[in-house]
N, C-alpha and C positions, 0 to 999 in steps of 0.2 A: 622288964623287957625280955631278958633271957628266958624267963619262965614261959612267956607267950610263944617265943620261937621254938622252944623245946616241946610244945604241946603237939602230940601226934594228930594227924588228920582224922576226922570222924570215920568210923568204919561204915561202908555202904550197907544199906539194909539188904538182906537176902532177897532173891528174886521172888520167893514165895510170899514174903511179907508184903512186897510191893503189889503182887497180884491180888492178895487178900484186901489190901487197902483200896485198890481200884474197884474191886467187886463190891466192897462195903459202901462206896460212894456212887455206884452205878456207872463207872467209867469203863470204856472199852477201847481197844487198840484202834487208832484212826486208820481207815482203809483196810481193815482186816477182811479176809475172805469170808463171805457168809457160807452157810451150808448150801448144798446143791439145790434142795427144794426151795429154800429162801431166795436163792439166786434166780431161779426160774420165776418165782412170784414177783420179784423186783422187775425182771424183764417184762413180764406181762403188764405190770402197772405202768410201764413206760412205753407201751405199744403205740400210743398216739404220738409220742416224741419220735419213735423210730420211723413211722410212716411220714410224719411231717418233715423230718430231717431228710429222708430219701427224696421226697417230692421237691423240697427246696433245692437240694443239690442237683437234681435233674433239670429243674427250671433254670438254674444259674449256669449250667454247663455250657450252653451256647448263647448266653445272653448278650455277649459282645459281637457275635457274628451277625452279618446282615441277613442271612437266610434263617437265622434263629433255630427253632426247634426242627426245621426240615433236615438239619444235619443228623438228627437221630436216625433218620431213614436213609439219608444219602451216604453216610459213612459205610455201613455194611453193603449197600448196593454197589458202591464204587469198588469195594474190595472184591465183591463177587464178579464184577466186570473184569477186573485185573486177573483174577484166578481163571475165569473162563477163557480169556485170550491165551494165557500162558499154558495152563493145563489142558483145557478143552480143545483149543485150536492147535497150538504148537506141539504139545505132547500127545494129543489125540486121546485123552482119557474119556472123552465123550462117546467114543465109538462103543456100541453095544450097551449103552446106558439109556434106556427110554426116558423121555422128558428130562434131558440132562440139565437144562437151565433151572426148572423147579427143583431138581435134585441138588444142584449146586447151591442155589440161593438158600434153600432150607438148611443145608449143612453149614453155610457161612453164618446165617443168623443164629442158629443154635450154638455153634461153636463160640461166636462172639459173646454170647451170654455167659458162658463158662469162663472164657478168657478174661473178660472185663471184670467179672466178679472176683476172680482170684487176684488180679493185679490191684484192684481197689482194696481188697482185703489185706494185701501185703503191707499197704501204707496206712491202714485204718488207725493204728495206734501211733506209729512214728510220725505220721503226717498231721496228727491232730493233738499234739502234746499240750497245746494251750487249753483246749477244751477238756482234756483228760485231767490236767492239773488244777483246773479252776472249779470244776463241778464234780459232785459225787453222784455217780450213776453206774449201773452194771456195764462194764466196758464192752461186753459182747454186743451191746446195742449198736456199736459203730460198725463192725463187719457185717452184721445182719442188715443194717440200714443201707449199706453200700450194695449188698446183694439185691435188696428190694429195689433200689434205684435202677440197677441193671435189668431187673425183671420188668419194671415199668417201661424202660427203653425198648426192651424186646417186644412188648405189647404194641408199641408204636410201629415197630418193624414188621410185626405180624400182619398189620393192616396192609402194608405194601406187599407182603408175601402172598396174601389172599388174592390181591389184584393180579399178581404175576401168575399164580396158579390158574385163575380164570382166563387170563389172556392166552395161555398156552393150552387151553382146552381141558384142564383137569376139572372134573365135575365135583360139585358139592356132594358130600357123602356123609353117612352116619358115622363113619370112622373118624371124622374130624373131631368128634367128641373125645376121642382118646388122647388128643393133644393136651387136655387139661390135666389128667393124672400124670402124664409124662412130664409136663412142666413143673408140677408140684414136686415130683421126685427129683428132677434136675435142680430145682431151687434148693431143696434140702441138701443135696450133695454139694452144690456150689457154696452154700452158707457154711457147711462143715469144713470144707477145704479152706475157705477164706479165714475162718477162725484159727485154723492151724497156722496159716501163713501170717496172720496178724500177730500171733504170739512170737513166731520166729522173727518176723520183721521188726517187732518192738525191741528184741534183744540184739539183733544183727541187722541194722538198716541196709547194709550192702546187698542183702538178699533181693531187695527191690530192683537192683541193677541187673541181677542175674536172671530174674524171672522171665523177661521177654524172650530170652534165648531158649529157656526150658519150654515155655508155652508154644513157641514156634515149632520146636521139634515135636511136641505132643500133637500139634495140629496136623503135621504132615503124616503121622501114623494113625490118624483118627478117621480117615475116609471122608474128609470134608470135600475134597475135589475129585475123588476117585472111589470106585466101588470096592469095598472090602470083600463083598460076596464073590465078585469075579476073581479076585486075587487068591482067596483062600481055597477056591475050587481047583487050583492048579496043584499038581502032585509034587512039585519041587520044594515046597515050603515045609520046614520041620513042623511037627505037630504042636510043639510048645509055642512056636511063633504064631501059628494059626489060632490057638486058644487065646494067646495074649492080645492079638488083634481083635478077636471077636468079643472079648470081655473087657476091653478098654472102656472105661466108664463114659468118656466123651463120645466114643463111637456108638455105645449102647443108646444114649439119649438122642443122638442124631438119627440113628436108624429108626427108633420108635417114632420120632416126629415125621420122618419120611413115610413110614408105614401108615401113620394116621392121616396124612394130608395128600399123598400122591397115590392115585389108584393103580399106577403101573408098578409100584413098589410092593411086591407081594410078601406074604408071610414066610415063604421058603427062603427069602433073602435075609431074614432076621437070624441072628445067632441063636443057638439052642437056649431055651429057658430065659428069654430076653427080659420078660417082666420080673422074674425072680432076681436076675442080675441087677436090673435097675433099682429094685427095692433094696437089695442087699447093699449096693454101693451107697444109696441114700442113707440107709440106717447106719452103716459103718462110718461114713464121713460125718453125717449129721450129729449122731450121738457122740462118737469118738472125738470129733473136732470140738464139740461144745465142752465136754469134760476136760479135754486137753487145755483149752483156753481158760476155763474156770480155775484150773489148778494154779495158774500164775496171776490170778486177778489182782492180788495185793502188790504186785511188782510193777504194774503198768504206770508209766509216767514218773517213775523214780529213777534217780541216778543221773 
């Protein structure tokens, strides 16, 4: 009995021996992060899941409301009506802005796309832990699918926007085709920022409570309800502030859409090198956000 008690515990095998044993039997670490090219390939293989998940979330969003999917259009329209009364009428920002209602509604719709994508992305991991822990799939599929859901909702709203444009005498023009590349660039930007916020929100869920305040501040400086062009032409603004307002990514995408759809919004009202800025923001956020999210792939759903 004493001989058994005095026997020292077995020495654990060195880590390299365990790694060699796992390799010999074809074993790999569960949930290990794949290489970046492999991760992209896995995402592409699940493209049907991403689109189906986005469509299902969009359909279920207002399934309990009596007006159903009409709320997809009514929500941004009601926001535009409130902003028109407060900013356009009470504060007088509509003065000197041609076609102010199309100007405002376009800004609200395009801003809502960015705002909703980022808010949904912030909760993409922390709000779907059951799915993350139950199934093995590239986690970037979640923030991307939420952005795709918001893009689908925007397309519903765009139908109402076209009706508003026609009702206020804005003619159909070839420039409307520019809306497509502008939306593609904005979607890429939104998806990248959403992936950044998804990783941050997965580690610190309290960020989701802070984001509405940050986004509200961002909205007020993005020219949704007022003309950045009119403000930046005044001499009292510091140069750095003027540059910051003009290169604000949300304002860039809003101005591009206004230029594409509203004939009274001319090229001289756009900030310098606007298409280069739109592409640069999309590339920086899209690629950078994707890599930033991928770096923490093996940590999602743990802890």
